[in-house]
C-alpha positions in Angstrom: -32.5 36.2 -38.2 -34.7 37.8 -35.2 -36.1 34.3 -34.0 -39.5 35.1 -35.6 -40.0 38.2 -33.7 -40.3 41.7 -35.1 -37.1 43.7 -34.5 -38.8 46.4 -32.5 -40.4 43.9 -30.2 -37.1 42.2 -29.8 -35.3 45.4 -28.9 -38.1 46.1 -26.4 -37.8 42.8 -24.8 -34.0 43.0 -24.5 -34.2 46.6 -22.9 -36.9 45.1 -20.5 -34.5 42.2 -19.4 -31.5 44.6 -19.0 -33.6 47.1 -17.0 -34.8 44.0 -14.8 -31.1 43.1 -14.3 -30.2 46.7 -13.4 -32.9 46.9 -10.9 -31.9 43.6 -9.5 -28.3 44.7 -9.1 -29.4 47.9 -7.5 -31.8 46.3 -5.0 -29.0 43.7 -4.0 -26.7 46.5 -2.9 -29.7 48.3 -0.8 -32.4 45.9 0.2 -35.0 48.8 0.6 -38.3 48.4 -1.1 -38.8 50.5 -4.2 -42.2 51.5 -2.8 -40.5 52.8 0.3 -37.9 54.6 -1.9 -40.4 56.3 -3.9 -42.5 57.2 -1.1 -39.6 58.9 0.5 -38.5 60.8 -2.4 -39.2 64.4 -3.1 -42.5 65.3 -4.7 -41.3 65.9 -8.4 -39.3 62.8 -8.4 -42.2 60.8 -6.9 -44.6 62.2 -9.6 -42.1 61.6 -12.3 -42.1 58.0 -11.2 -45.8 57.8 -11.1 -46.1 59.4 -14.6 -43.4 56.9 -16.0 -45.6 54.1 -14.7 -48.7 55.2 -16.1 -47.0 55.9 -19.6 -45.4 52.5 -19.6 -48.8 50.9 -19.1 -50.5 52.9 -21.6 -47.6 52.4 -24.1 -47.0 48.7 -23.5 -50.4 47.4 -22.6 -52.5 45.4 -24.8 -55.9 46.9 -25.2 -57.5 44.8 -28.0 -61.0 43.9 -27.7 -60.6 40.1 -27.7 -63.1 37.9 -26.4 -62.6 37.0 -22.7 -62.2 33.1 -23.1 -63.5 32.3 -19.7 -67.2 33.5 -20.5 -67.6 30.2 -22.2 -67.6 28.1 -18.9 
């Protein structure tokens, strides 16, 4: 039913695609770099964006201790 994916991962993937489409739509209206917009924002908004970025990486990152495959070469 969920194409072989766990429902939570399917929901997360769908939300990520929707977020990318929204960002693309907003950037199409104003072709200003996101980095420039964040740098020009007030400090609380800027720090909130930084915190969201760090929390997203910490939440969605893959941190298993798998062997690095290129060590075999």
